[in-house]
Backbone of each chain as ProteinMPNN parsed JSONL, in Angstrom:
{"seq_chain_A": "MDLPVLLFASWAEALGASTVTVTLPADPTVRDVLAAVQARVAGRALPRPLVAVNHRYAKPDAPVRAGDEVALIPPVAGG", "coords_chain_A": {"N_chain_A": [[67.656, -26.446, -23.437], [67.284, -27.219, -20.035], [67.215, -30.192, -18.221], [66.088, -32.262, -15.621], [67.285, -35.527, -14.821], [66.387, -38.659, -13.663], [68.221, -40.974, -11.701], [69.284, -44.362, -11.1], [70.321, -47.21, -9.128], [73.35, -48.66, -10.269], [74.087, -46.46, -11.825], [73.28, -44.206, -10.376], [74.919, -44.541, -8.209], [77.454, -44.304, -9.399], [77.439, -41.638, -10.21], [77.009, -40.417, -7.869], [74.587, -39.333, -7.097], [70.978, -38.958, -7.107], [69.676, -37.62, -9.011], [70.437, -35.91, -12.025], [71.104, -32.889, -13.687], [70.79, -32.107, -17.034], [71.931, -30.368, -19.986], [70.229, -29.832, -22.925], [70.044, -30.042, -26.559], [68.079, -28.12, -29.013], [64.731, -29.284, -29.648], [64.954, -31.911, -28.347], [65.8, -35.445, -28.049], [65.389, -38.791, -26.723], [67.811, -40.014, -27.25], [69.583, -37.845, -27.114], [69.423, -37.269, -24.405], [70.592, -39.555, -23.289], [73.197, -39.334, -24.334], [74.042, -36.976, -23.101], [74.003, -37.639, -20.37], [75.77, -39.753, -20.356], [78.127, -38.452, -20.955], [78.846, -37.466, -18.535], [79.887, -39.581, -17.173], [82.152, -40.361, -18.382], [84.48, -42.695, -19.577], [84.069, -44.52, -17.571], [83.025, -47.852, -17.004], [79.827, -48.761, -17.32], [76.7, -50.492, -16.92], [74.587, -50.869, -19.802], [72.001, -48.545, -20.135], [68.357, -48.172, -20.369], [65.895, -45.712, -21.306], [63.329, -44.034, -19.594], [60.358, -42.243, -20.171], [58.111, -40.326, -18.535], [57.362, -42.599, -16.991], [57.31, -44.681, -18.813], [58.987, -46.944, -21.004], [61.112, -45.577, -23.476], [61.894, -45.078, -26.937], [65.058, -44.471, -28.68], [64.696, -42.321, -30.52], [62.54, -40.957, -29.579], [60.738, -37.998, -28.653], [61.668, -35.526, -26.167], [60.286, -33.484, -23.715], [60.033, -30.305, -21.989], [59.256, -30.601, -18.585], [58.641, -33.278, -18.712], [58.97, -36.41, -16.992], [61.936, -37.825, -16.761], [63.947, -40.707, -16.829], [66.862, -42.669, -16.263], [67.261, -46.03, -16.889], [68.913, -48.563, -15.602], [70.005, -51.998, -16.351], [67.398, -54.133, -15.377], [66.66, -56.058, -12.422], [64.768, -57.472, -10.969], [62.351, -59.526, -9.175]], "CA_chain_A": [[66.726, -26.802, -22.358], [67.861, -27.975, -18.919], [66.24, -31.214, -17.817], [66.559, -33.217, -14.606], [67.163, -36.941, -15.19], [66.47, -39.522, -12.48], [69.219, -42.048, -11.802], [69.061, -45.479, -10.177], [71.268, -48.337, -9.018], [74.776, -48.418, -10.545], [74.288, -45.117, -12.388], [73.168, -43.257, -9.261], [76.117, -44.713, -7.394], [78.608, -43.774, -10.14], [77.37, -40.172, -10.253], [76.86, -39.927, -6.498], [73.357, -38.524, -7.01], [69.792, -39.626, -7.632], [69.215, -36.803, -10.142], [71.448, -35.08, -12.651], [70.463, -31.985, -14.644], [71.572, -32.035, -18.27], [71.541, -29.339, -20.957], [69.921, -30.537, -24.169], [69.862, -29.194, -27.74], [66.683, -27.854, -29.393], [63.982, -30.483, -30.04], [65.76, -33.054, -27.886], [65.257, -36.803, -28.05], [65.935, -39.706, -25.722], [69.217, -40.218, -27.601], [70.322, -36.691, -26.586], [69.479, -37.433, -22.947], [71.602, -40.589, -23.015], [74.529, -38.798, -24.645], [74.392, -35.961, -22.099], [74.313, -38.28, -19.089], [76.985, -40.556, -20.539], [79.288, -37.546, -20.934], [79.198, -37.253, -17.123], [80.559, -40.764, -16.619], [83.129, -40.723, -19.415], [85.587, -43.575, -19.212], [83.699, -45.568, -16.614], [82.219, -48.92, -17.6], [78.553, -48.953, -16.623], [75.777, -51.288, -17.742], [73.771, -50.1, -20.746], [70.664, -48.231, -19.624], [67.261, -47.698, -21.207], [65.376, -44.441, -20.807], [61.876, -43.978, -19.435], [59.768, -40.902, -20.186], [56.803, -40.389, -17.856], [57.133, -43.959, -16.488], [57.238, -45.68, -19.88], [60.211, -47.068, -21.784], [61.041, -44.758, -24.692], [62.914, -45.394, -27.943], [66.06, -43.405, -28.792], [64.279, -41.131, -31.277], [61.342, -40.35, -28.972], [61.002, -36.627, -28.208], [61.643, -35.211, -24.733], [59.789, -32.113, -23.569], [60.136, -29.717, -20.658], [58.191, -31.085, -17.713], [58.608, -34.744, -18.726], [59.782, -37.095, -15.973], [62.863, -38.658, -17.536], [64.767, -41.536, -15.94], [67.774, -43.661, -16.836], [66.911, -47.326, -16.296], [69.941, -49.597, -15.782], [69.407, -53.331, -16.483], [66.576, -54.431, -14.209], [67.042, -57.345, -11.812], [63.77, -57.779, -9.95], [61.842, -60.893, -9.086]], "C_chain_A": [[67.481, -27.593, -21.283], [66.805, -28.944, -18.401], [66.823, -32.101, -16.719], [66.312, -34.656, -15.075], [67.339, -37.779, -13.928], [67.449, -40.66, -12.735], [68.927, -43.123, -10.767], [70.255, -46.427, -10.184], [72.692, -47.906, -9.362], [75.034, -47.012, -11.081], [74.188, -44.048, -11.3], [74.425, -43.32, -8.405], [77.337, -44.077, -8.09], [78.62, -42.246, -10.131], [77.172, -39.572, -8.864], [75.62, -39.075, -6.293], [72.179, -39.307, -7.555], [69.162, -38.826, -8.775], [70.404, -36.041, -10.712], [70.72, -34.18, -13.651], [71.364, -31.835, -15.863], [71.031, -30.926, -19.166], [71.397, -30.014, -22.31], [69.783, -29.559, -25.332], [68.376, -28.95, -28.011], [66.037, -29.152, -29.871], [64.689, -31.768, -29.611], [65.006, -34.382, -27.957], [65.89, -37.584, -26.903], [67.426, -39.943, -25.973], [70.09, -39.079, -27.044], [70.47, -36.792, -25.067], [70.582, -38.43, -22.589], [73.017, -40.049, -23.226], [74.966, -37.821, -23.558], [74.749, -36.601, -20.761], [75.593, -39.096, -19.206], [78.245, -39.69, -20.501], [79.768, -37.323, -19.5], [79.969, -38.428, -16.525], [81.642, -41.263, -17.573], [84.217, -41.629, -18.857], [85.22, -44.677, -18.243], [82.783, -46.591, -17.287], [80.966, -49.133, -16.764], [77.617, -49.752, -17.525], [74.887, -50.393, -18.612], [72.394, -49.806, -20.172], [69.623, -48.062, -20.74], [66.82, -46.369, -20.618], [63.86, -44.562, -20.693], [61.441, -42.516, -19.455], [58.352, -41.046, -19.618], [56.396, -41.836, -17.552], [56.943, -45.012, -17.563], [58.567, -45.727, -20.616], [60.048, -46.304, -23.095], [62.174, -45.135, -25.633], [63.856, -44.209, -28.119], [65.574, -42.157, -29.532], [63.0, -40.486, -30.738], [61.677, -38.938, -28.48], [60.936, -36.499, -26.686], [61.243, -33.749, -24.603], [59.973, -31.627, -22.139], [58.969, -30.224, -19.815], [58.042, -32.596, -17.729], [59.414, -35.281, -17.548], [60.649, -38.108, -16.711], [63.772, -39.417, -16.577], [65.647, -42.47, -16.747], [67.505, -44.983, -16.117], [68.037, -48.327, -16.567], [69.268, -50.972, -15.888], [68.659, -53.733, -15.206], [66.882, -55.848, -13.709], [66.06, -57.722, -10.708], [63.382, -59.247, -9.948], [62.469, -61.642, -7.936]], "O_chain_A": [[68.226, -28.523, -21.594], [65.655, -28.569, -18.174], [67.923, -32.633, -16.867], [65.268, -34.962, -15.65], [68.327, -37.627, -13.209], [67.502, -41.229, -13.825], [68.393, -42.84, -9.694], [71.07, -46.44, -11.106], [73.192, -46.916, -8.827], [76.089, -46.435, -10.818], [74.949, -43.081, -11.318], [74.93, -42.299, -7.938], [78.145, -43.403, -7.451], [79.683, -41.631, -10.054], [77.17, -38.351, -8.707], [75.595, -38.201, -5.427], [72.353, -40.214, -8.369], [68.23, -39.295, -9.428], [71.272, -35.583, -9.969], [69.833, -34.635, -14.373], [72.538, -31.484, -15.748], [69.849, -30.585, -19.119], [72.315, -30.682, -22.786], [69.447, -28.392, -25.131], [67.516, -29.503, -27.326], [66.71, -30.017, -30.431], [64.985, -32.62, -30.449], [63.776, -34.436, -27.929], [66.792, -37.106, -26.216], [68.209, -40.058, -25.03], [71.198, -39.318, -26.563], [71.513, -36.445, -24.513], [71.397, -38.18, -21.701], [73.912, -40.275, -22.411], [76.124, -37.833, -23.14], [75.684, -36.163, -20.091], [76.403, -39.132, -18.281], [79.303, -40.145, -20.065], [80.941, -37.028, -19.269], [80.626, -38.286, -15.493], [81.997, -42.441, -17.566], [84.795, -41.359, -17.804], [85.954, -45.654, -18.095], [81.88, -46.231, -18.043], [81.036, -49.626, -15.638], [77.729, -49.694, -18.749], [74.493, -49.302, -18.202], [71.688, -50.729, -19.763], [69.97, -47.839, -21.9], [67.306, -45.949, -19.568], [63.197, -45.114, -21.57], [62.074, -41.66, -18.837], [57.52, -41.783, -20.148], [55.265, -42.25, -17.809], [56.472, -46.113, -17.278], [59.204, -44.696, -20.832], [59.003, -46.365, -23.742], [63.274, -45.47, -25.195], [63.517, -43.081, -27.761], [65.996, -41.048, -29.204], [62.444, -39.581, -31.36], [62.765, -38.704, -27.954], [60.242, -37.26, -26.011], [61.784, -32.882, -25.289], [60.057, -32.42, -21.202], [57.831, -30.269, -20.282], [57.385, -33.154, -16.851], [60.415, -34.686, -17.149], [60.156, -39.116, -17.218], [64.303, -38.841, -15.627], [65.235, -42.997, -17.78], [67.519, -45.044, -14.887], [68.106, -48.885, -17.662], [68.091, -51.106, -15.554], [69.208, -53.682, -14.105], [67.306, -56.715, -14.473], [66.453, -58.222, -9.654], [63.991, -60.083, -10.616], [62.153, -62.811, -7.716]]}, "seq_chain_B": "MRTAIVDHPLDPTALLAEVASTASGASTLFVGTVRRVNDGKDVTGIDYSAYGPMAEREMAAVAAEAAERFGTDRIVVEHRVGTLGLGEASIVIAVSHARRGAAMEAQRYLIEEIKRRVPVWKREHYADGTREWVDPTGAVGAPAEAS", "coords_chain_B": {"N_chain_B": [[42.367, -58.327, -9.124], [45.592, -57.303, -8.212], [48.513, -55.418, -7.7], [51.653, -54.628, -6.187], [54.375, -52.674, -4.851], [56.172, -53.246, -1.998], [57.418, -52.561, 1.348], [57.751, -54.318, 3.386], [57.952, -57.542, 5.097], [56.865, -60.35, 3.11], [53.763, -62.16, 2.828], [53.036, -65.1, 1.826], [50.884, -66.918, 2.152], [48.687, -65.322, 2.767], [48.37, -63.966, 0.371], [47.708, -66.024, -1.327], [45.256, -66.735, -0.251], [43.89, -64.459, -0.895], [43.419, -64.605, -3.659], [41.857, -66.797, -3.895], [38.925, -68.673, -4.867], [35.657, -70.037, -5.204], [35.026, -70.54, -7.757], [37.299, -71.337, -8.898], [39.509, -73.895, -10.081], [42.091, -74.293, -9.59], [44.892, -72.973, -7.88], [47.892, -71.123, -7.995], [51.075, -70.563, -6.524], [53.792, -68.524, -6.466], [56.967, -68.062, -5.139], [59.633, -66.033, -4.87], [62.923, -66.189, -3.694], [65.77, -65.148, -1.66], [68.878, -66.297, -2.606], [71.648, -68.305, -1.516], [74.05, -68.704, -2.928], [75.363, -67.047, -5.697], [76.44, -66.945, -8.961], [78.767, -68.198, -8.205], [79.543, -66.851, -5.942], [79.491, -66.174, -2.421], [76.63, -65.239, -1.038], [75.285, -62.886, 1.284], [73.151, -61.262, 1.693], [70.62, -59.12, 0.154], [70.089, -55.921, -1.241], [67.161, -54.547, -2.311], [65.892, -52.242, -4.643], [63.647, -49.815, -6.111], [62.209, -48.038, -8.893], [59.787, -46.452, -7.916], [57.049, -45.334, -8.853], [57.067, -46.047, -11.587], [57.625, -48.763, -11.489], [55.351, -49.722, -10.206], [53.426, -49.073, -12.148], [54.289, -50.623, -14.319], [54.186, -53.238, -13.315], [51.44, -53.458, -12.903], [50.624, -53.298, -15.544], [51.709, -55.648, -16.624], [50.258, -57.548, -15.169], [47.676, -56.983, -16.096], [47.964, -57.721, -18.754], [48.42, -60.479, -18.447], [45.995, -61.237, -17.351], [44.271, -60.772, -19.471], [45.352, -62.457, -21.502], [45.223, -65.033, -20.362], [42.818, -65.31, -19.167], [41.918, -64.778, -16.48], [41.178, -62.74, -13.686], [42.028, -63.079, -11.219], [44.559, -62.392, -9.774], [47.388, -61.693, -7.879], [50.157, -59.764, -7.005], [53.036, -59.117, -5.152], [55.931, -57.236, -4.695], [58.874, -57.03, -2.901], [60.859, -54.404, -1.461], [63.995, -53.131, -0.117], [66.318, -54.23, 2.44], [67.085, -57.599, 2.283], [67.395, -60.761, 3.87], [69.039, -64.015, 3.627], [67.01, -66.491, 2.137], [64.686, -65.048, 2.488], [61.575, -63.829, 1.148], [61.373, -62.203, -1.952], [59.57, -61.722, -3.918], [56.123, -62.414, -4.413], [53.734, -64.23, -6.139], [50.43, -64.829, -6.786], [47.993, -66.788, -8.336], [44.776, -67.571, -9.489], [42.551, -69.79, -11.102], [40.038, -71.215, -13.244], [41.054, -73.454, -14.469], [43.932, -75.606, -14.194], [46.096, -75.559, -16.025], [46.058, -73.067, -17.329], [46.362, -71.429, -15.114], [48.982, -72.018, -14.336], [50.387, -71.258, -16.609], [49.854, -68.527, -16.686], [51.09, -67.713, -14.371], [53.8, -68.223, -14.982], [54.152, -66.448, -17.112], [53.777, -63.997, -15.781], [55.975, -63.861, -13.877], [58.192, -63.986, -15.587], [57.874, -61.744, -17.274], [57.831, -59.682, -15.406], [60.423, -59.853, -14.375], [61.8, -59.103, -16.629], [60.959, -56.516, -17.269], [60.13, -54.756, -15.138], [61.178, -51.943, -13.297], [63.243, -52.667, -11.062], [65.963, -53.11, -8.886], [68.852, -54.98, -7.776], [71.306, -55.198, -5.24], [73.836, -57.182, -4.384], [75.159, -58.459, -1.329], [78.247, -59.722, -0.294], [80.009, -62.458, 1.307], [82.656, -61.764, 1.625], [82.594, -59.112, 2.183], [82.253, -57.343, 0.092], [80.138, -55.556, -2.293], [77.767, -55.707, -4.94], [76.113, -54.526, -7.893], [73.565, -56.309, -9.478], [73.588, -57.444, -12.762], [71.722, -58.739, -15.087], [72.0, -58.743, -17.84], [74.635, -58.455, -18.447], [75.843, -56.686, -20.112], [77.975, -54.067, -20.962], [78.659, -50.698, -21.703], [77.878, -48.964, -24.66], [74.661, -47.284, -24.919], [71.662, -49.23, -24.817], [69.178, -50.067, -27.3], [65.805, -49.205, -26.932], [63.254, -51.634, -26.546]], "CA_chain_B": [[43.754, -58.149, -9.561], [46.27, -56.291, -7.401], [49.975, -55.505, -7.718], [52.197, -53.595, -5.3], [55.743, -52.685, -4.334], [56.003, -53.066, -0.555], [58.701, -52.522, 2.064], [57.637, -55.173, 4.578], [58.014, -58.97, 4.742], [55.715, -60.831, 2.345], [53.004, -63.245, 3.443], [52.508, -65.876, 0.692], [49.594, -67.545, 2.47], [47.649, -64.287, 2.671], [48.142, -63.663, -1.049], [46.999, -67.18, -1.879], [43.864, -66.611, 0.213], [43.285, -63.311, -1.572], [42.959, -64.95, -5.015], [41.02, -68.004, -3.848], [37.532, -68.507, -5.263], [35.024, -71.333, -5.44], [34.969, -70.724, -9.215], [38.62, -71.78, -9.343], [39.896, -75.288, -9.898], [43.511, -74.337, -9.272], [45.605, -71.748, -7.505], [49.337, -71.314, -7.979], [51.774, -69.604, -5.672], [55.222, -68.445, -6.764], [57.7, -67.294, -4.135], [61.046, -65.838, -5.206], [63.645, -66.004, -2.437], [67.193, -64.798, -1.739], [69.677, -67.517, -2.685], [72.935, -68.153, -0.834], [75.19, -68.622, -3.858], [75.052, -66.546, -7.028], [77.629, -66.759, -9.782], [79.92, -68.709, -7.473], [79.896, -66.034, -4.777], [78.736, -66.436, -1.203], [75.757, -64.08, -0.795], [74.795, -62.79, 2.662], [71.897, -60.512, 1.673], [70.401, -58.327, -1.065], [69.302, -54.681, -1.189], [66.286, -54.336, -3.465], [65.361, -50.893, -4.772], [62.746, -49.701, -7.261], [61.706, -46.73, -9.347], [58.45, -46.753, -7.41], [55.85, -45.124, -9.678], [57.138, -46.802, -12.843], [57.54, -50.186, -11.154], [53.931, -49.997, -9.947], [52.71, -48.997, -13.421], [54.71, -51.736, -15.176], [53.638, -54.488, -12.746], [50.002, -53.464, -13.181], [50.478, -53.573, -16.977], [51.987, -57.083, -16.814], [49.122, -58.296, -14.618], [46.542, -56.792, -17.004], [48.238, -58.562, -19.929], [48.218, -61.878, -18.061], [44.551, -61.421, -17.174], [43.696, -60.798, -20.815], [45.83, -63.632, -22.235], [44.943, -66.344, -19.766], [41.42, -65.376, -18.786], [41.562, -64.69, -15.066], [41.645, -61.508, -13.043], [42.393, -63.428, -9.84], [46.018, -62.293, -9.789], [47.952, -60.763, -6.897], [51.618, -59.751, -7.002], [53.725, -58.145, -4.29], [57.395, -57.26, -4.79], [59.411, -56.341, -1.723], [62.114, -53.66, -1.566], [64.679, -53.001, 1.164], [67.398, -55.206, 2.613], [66.545, -58.933, 2.574], [68.353, -61.787, 4.253], [68.945, -65.303, 2.923], [65.755, -67.23, 2.276], [63.506, -64.176, 2.562], [60.854, -63.713, -0.126], [61.441, -60.907, -2.622], [58.343, -61.559, -4.717], [55.105, -63.456, -4.313], [52.71, -64.129, -7.181], [49.357, -65.806, -6.61], [47.043, -66.797, -9.45], [43.723, -68.565, -9.371], [41.906, -69.939, -12.411], [39.171, -72.391, -13.324], [41.857, -74.578, -14.967], [45.312, -75.559, -13.704], [47.061, -75.241, -17.082], [46.067, -71.617, -17.53], [46.908, -70.815, -13.891], [50.445, -72.165, -14.361], [50.926, -70.442, -17.706], [49.756, -67.121, -16.274], [52.143, -67.568, -13.356], [55.087, -68.157, -15.688], [54.166, -65.183, -17.854], [53.937, -62.903, -14.818], [57.324, -63.753, -13.317], [59.177, -63.69, -16.637], [57.722, -60.348, -17.73], [58.238, -58.792, -14.306], [61.891, -59.847, -14.331], [62.323, -58.465, -17.838], [60.506, -55.136, -17.514], [59.822, -53.876, -13.999], [62.407, -51.299, -12.831], [63.69, -53.041, -9.721], [67.389, -53.47, -8.945], [69.352, -55.593, -6.547], [72.727, -55.13, -4.959], [74.147, -58.306, -3.503], [76.231, -58.346, -0.338], [78.971, -60.989, -0.265], [80.657, -62.822, 2.57], [83.965, -61.102, 1.73], [82.383, -57.704, 2.519], [82.006, -56.523, -1.102], [78.755, -55.448, -2.762], [77.748, -55.542, -6.398], [74.814, -54.458, -8.567], [73.36, -57.468, -10.343], [73.247, -57.069, -14.127], [71.413, -59.982, -15.806], [72.368, -58.649, -19.264], [76.086, -58.547, -18.566], [76.297, -55.774, -21.169], [78.534, -52.799, -20.501], [79.121, -49.856, -22.807], [76.944, -48.03, -25.324], [73.265, -47.49, -24.51], [70.862, -50.198, -25.572], [67.972, -49.554, -27.937], [64.586, -49.655, -26.239], [62.517, -52.605, -27.369]], "C_chain_B": [[44.383, -57.036, -8.727], [47.769, -56.509, -7.501], [50.519, -54.386, -6.844], [53.681, -53.804, -5.048], [55.591, -52.4, -2.841], [57.369, -53.107, 0.143], [58.644, -53.325, 3.362], [57.696, -56.639, 4.156], [56.722, -59.44, 4.069], [55.069, -62.023, 3.037], [52.337, -64.066, 2.332], [51.115, -66.453, 0.948], [48.44, -66.545, 2.333], [47.33, -63.97, 1.211], [47.389, -64.799, -1.73], [45.519, -67.11, -1.494], [43.137, -65.494, -0.544], [42.76, -63.665, -2.967], [41.971, -66.114, -5.019], [39.567, -67.691, -4.205], [36.934, -69.887, -5.482], [34.839, -71.585, -6.938], [36.275, -71.3, -9.749], [38.822, -73.268, -9.111], [41.355, -75.402, -9.49], [44.01, -72.963, -8.849], [47.085, -72.066, -7.499], [49.961, -70.201, -7.153], [53.251, -69.658, -6.036], [55.882, -67.565, -5.712], [59.161, -67.228, -4.562], [61.799, -65.513, -3.928], [65.125, -65.706, -2.67], [68.036, -66.062, -1.581], [71.079, -67.272, -2.125], [74.122, -68.016, -1.781], [74.708, -68.096, -5.198], [76.361, -66.343, -7.772], [78.898, -67.163, -9.018], [80.298, -67.918, -6.235], [78.94, -66.308, -3.622], [77.936, -65.186, -0.818], [75.286, -64.074, 0.656], [73.478, -62.012, 2.746], [71.789, -59.704, 0.392], [69.607, -57.067, -0.72], [68.474, -54.609, -2.464], [65.831, -52.883, -3.471], [64.538, -50.81, -6.045], [62.555, -48.242, -7.639], [60.2, -46.845, -9.123], [57.291, -46.573, -8.374], [55.873, -45.921, -10.988], [57.022, -48.3, -12.579], [56.079, -50.579, -10.907], [53.142, -50.034, -11.259], [53.007, -50.23, -14.283], [54.172, -53.073, -14.635], [52.143, -54.587, -13.019], [49.755, -53.797, -14.651], [50.695, -55.059, -17.257], [50.793, -57.916, -16.322], [47.899, -58.179, -15.53], [46.723, -57.643, -18.265], [47.972, -60.033, -19.621], [46.729, -62.179, -17.925], [43.871, -61.609, -18.529], [44.065, -62.099, -21.565], [45.294, -64.949, -21.703], [43.549, -66.444, -19.159], [41.156, -65.515, -17.294], [42.013, -63.346, -14.519], [41.995, -61.778, -11.58], [43.917, -63.57, -9.762], [46.445, -61.288, -8.715], [49.473, -60.896, -6.925], [52.11, -58.712, -6.001], [55.225, -58.347, -4.472], [57.929, -56.442, -3.626], [60.673, -55.559, -2.08], [62.686, -53.47, -0.164], [65.774, -54.044, 1.256], [66.818, -56.536, 3.076], [67.671, -59.899, 2.915], [68.136, -63.062, 3.455], [67.606, -65.976, 3.196], [64.515, -66.355, 2.344], [62.891, -64.023, 1.175], [60.958, -62.301, -0.679], [60.194, -60.648, -3.456], [57.402, -62.725, -4.454], [54.059, -63.179, -5.391], [51.681, -65.221, -6.925], [48.371, -65.653, -7.765], [46.004, -67.878, -9.199], [42.939, -68.588, -10.678], [40.998, -71.165, -12.36], [39.987, -73.638, -13.664], [43.321, -74.462, -14.561], [46.317, -75.138, -14.772], [47.188, -73.734, -17.263], [46.641, -70.904, -16.308], [48.434, -70.86, -13.931], [51.074, -71.326, -15.472], [50.913, -68.957, -17.343], [50.871, -66.79, -15.275], [53.506, -67.354, -14.019], [55.235, -66.837, -16.444], [54.455, -64.016, -16.912], [55.379, -62.784, -14.327], [58.338, -63.394, -14.398], [59.088, -62.237, -17.101], [58.119, -59.357, -16.646], [59.758, -58.713, -14.25], [62.485, -59.068, -15.507], [62.076, -56.956, -17.851], [60.404, -54.225, -16.308], [61.112, -53.276, -13.431], [62.666, -51.511, -11.337], [65.142, -53.482, -9.868], [67.793, -54.15, -7.669], [70.861, -55.471, -6.462], [73.028, -56.214, -3.946], [75.274, -57.955, -2.549], [76.902, -59.717, -0.29], [79.688, -61.192, 1.062], [82.01, -62.122, 2.743], [83.835, -59.594, 1.973], [82.119, -56.809, 1.309], [80.511, -56.517, -1.443], [78.776, -55.194, -4.253], [76.32, -55.44, -6.922], [74.698, -55.645, -9.504], [72.896, -56.982, -11.717], [72.996, -58.339, -14.945], [71.847, -59.933, -17.261], [73.869, -58.82, -19.46], [76.665, -57.596, -19.595], [76.802, -54.456, -20.576], [78.931, -51.991, -21.717], [78.039, -48.958, -23.345], [75.508, -48.315, -24.899], [72.531, -48.463, -25.421], [69.694, -49.483, -26.231], [66.762, -50.075, -27.163], [63.844, -50.621, -27.138], [61.071, -52.186, -27.489]], "O_chain_B": [[43.796, -55.968, -8.553], [48.248, -57.638, -7.401], [49.92, -53.314, -6.763], [54.181, -54.928, -5.031], [54.952, -51.419, -2.459], [58.343, -53.623, -0.404], [59.383, -53.055, 4.31], [57.509, -56.948, 2.979], [55.63, -58.988, 4.413], [55.73, -62.791, 3.736], [51.209, -63.772, 1.938], [50.27, -66.469, 0.053], [47.362, -66.885, 1.846], [46.176, -63.736, 0.854], [46.544, -64.57, -2.596], [44.642, -67.393, -2.31], [41.935, -65.575, -0.799], [41.767, -63.092, -3.414], [41.325, -66.381, -6.032], [39.046, -66.618, -3.899], [37.634, -70.808, -5.904], [34.533, -72.705, -7.347], [36.353, -71.704, -10.91], [38.384, -73.83, -8.108], [41.811, -76.473, -9.091], [43.601, -71.936, -9.39], [47.497, -73.139, -7.057], [49.463, -69.077, -7.09], [53.887, -70.706, -5.93], [55.416, -66.462, -5.429], [59.846, -68.249, -4.609], [61.368, -64.656, -3.157], [65.662, -65.98, -3.743], [67.935, -66.788, -0.592], [71.625, -66.175, -2.245], [75.082, -67.306, -1.484], [73.759, -68.628, -5.775], [77.27, -65.667, -7.291], [79.955, -66.55, -9.17], [81.26, -68.261, -5.547], [77.766, -66.624, -3.811], [78.497, -64.203, -0.335], [74.929, -65.119, 1.201], [72.772, -62.093, 3.751], [72.75, -59.611, -0.371], [68.6, -57.122, -0.014], [69.02, -54.608, -3.567], [65.43, -52.349, -2.437], [64.7, -51.625, -6.953], [62.717, -47.339, -6.818], [59.448, -47.268, -10.001], [56.607, -47.545, -8.695], [54.839, -46.408, -11.444], [56.394, -49.024, -13.352], [55.63, -51.638, -11.345], [52.299, -50.908, -11.461], [52.107, -50.806, -14.894], [53.753, -53.933, -15.409], [51.633, -55.664, -13.328], [48.794, -54.495, -14.977], [49.954, -55.661, -18.035], [50.377, -58.868, -16.981], [47.169, -59.152, -15.721], [45.762, -58.215, -18.78], [47.376, -60.747, -20.427], [46.261, -63.243, -18.331], [43.019, -62.48, -18.705], [43.212, -62.745, -22.172], [44.956, -65.857, -22.462], [43.136, -67.507, -18.696], [40.28, -66.275, -16.882], [43.099, -62.868, -14.847], [42.227, -60.853, -10.802], [44.473, -64.667, -9.695], [45.926, -60.173, -8.653], [50.009, -62.003, -6.874], [51.654, -57.568, -6.004], [55.727, -59.469, -4.414], [57.499, -55.312, -3.391], [61.467, -56.004, -2.909], [61.986, -53.62, 0.838], [66.12, -54.675, 0.257], [66.153, -56.613, 4.109], [68.751, -59.856, 2.326], [67.169, -63.177, 2.701], [67.135, -66.022, 4.332], [63.399, -66.867, 2.266], [63.588, -64.08, 0.162], [60.673, -61.326, 0.017], [59.808, -59.5, -3.675], [57.83, -63.868, -4.296], [53.568, -62.059, -5.537], [52.024, -66.402, -6.854], [47.971, -64.545, -8.121], [46.334, -68.974, -8.746], [42.693, -67.547, -11.286], [41.181, -72.046, -11.521], [39.667, -74.739, -13.216], [43.893, -73.372, -14.575], [47.284, -74.439, -14.47], [48.293, -73.198, -17.341], [47.327, -69.891, -16.445], [49.102, -69.878, -13.607], [52.152, -70.756, -15.3], [51.85, -68.224, -17.659], [51.497, -65.732, -15.339], [54.254, -66.441, -13.671], [56.288, -66.199, -16.42], [55.28, -63.153, -17.215], [55.946, -61.691, -14.363], [59.241, -62.592, -14.161], [60.11, -61.58, -17.297], [58.684, -58.304, -16.943], [60.32, -57.629, -14.096], [63.544, -58.452, -15.384], [62.889, -56.2, -18.383], [60.577, -53.014, -16.448], [62.045, -54.015, -13.114], [62.357, -50.671, -10.493], [65.509, -54.139, -10.843], [67.188, -53.949, -6.616], [71.584, -55.615, -7.447], [72.552, -56.183, -2.811], [76.218, -57.25, -2.907], [76.228, -60.746, -0.251], [79.936, -60.255, 1.821], [82.461, -61.91, 3.868], [84.835, -58.876, 1.973], [81.793, -55.634, 1.478], [79.736, -57.342, -0.958], [79.686, -54.547, -4.772], [75.428, -56.159, -6.471], [75.634, -55.951, -10.243], [71.941, -56.213, -11.827], [73.941, -58.95, -15.443], [72.047, -60.984, -17.87], [74.318, -59.274, -20.512], [77.849, -57.683, -19.921], [76.112, -53.82, -19.779], [79.485, -52.541, -22.669], [77.358, -48.267, -22.586], [75.17, -49.449, -24.558], [72.756, -48.505, -26.631], [69.269, -48.421, -25.776], [66.711, -51.246, -26.787], [63.81, -50.444, -28.356], [60.282, -52.87, -28.141]]}, "name": "protein", "num_of_chains": 2, "seq": "MDLPVLLFASWAEALGASTVTVTLPADPTVRDVLAAVQARVAGRALPRPLVAVNHRYAKPDAPVRAGDEVALIPPVAGGMRTAIVDHPLDPTALLAEVASTASGASTLFVGTVRRVNDGKDVTGIDYSAYGPMAEREMAAVAAEAAERFGTDRIVVEHRVGTLGLGEASIVIAVSHARRGAAMEAQRYLIEEIKRRVPVWKREHYADGTREWVDPTGAVGAPAEAS"}
């Protein structure tokens, strides 16, 4: 399954894009999304991200389905 | 109760007026502003950016939690995005409550949870011309586990 992943802040800057499309194995999870995006930035030191699925933080073993809005969330710094 | 991500200068007085009520014995106003020195570096400004729909959802969730915990729905929060200069307000939180203790506790809860959870990022500009993404965790490397 090919899935677009939204990128922000340092991760968007490192990849030079606000979205990256990754190819995932069957029955993919959040962990697979992270691994696929991390493969694109191999060797570069970036802050650890969380993943959001449909605007909610998701755990590594949460499933990801076609049509989900998936985003990499670098450490937040609001306020 | 109202929360919003906005791209214009914030007006703390207007937000304070928005939560005011004759049923309230206390109103609190928190204003977060751009500081000149961070981590020993001379800051000249900050770019704030957000994952809009999620930031709006998460701020609304934090406000609903505060309302439930502290017993007031007279809560207004605005977080600004865009490029801010020194001293400009990045966030304003206004809370009104029958009692001052609960108003202050709700205020504290709101700012701490917003800083911890709402997907907003800042890139500081320094006097030497460099720019850097601010990472409060300081953690680099393997992905973190979601809490």
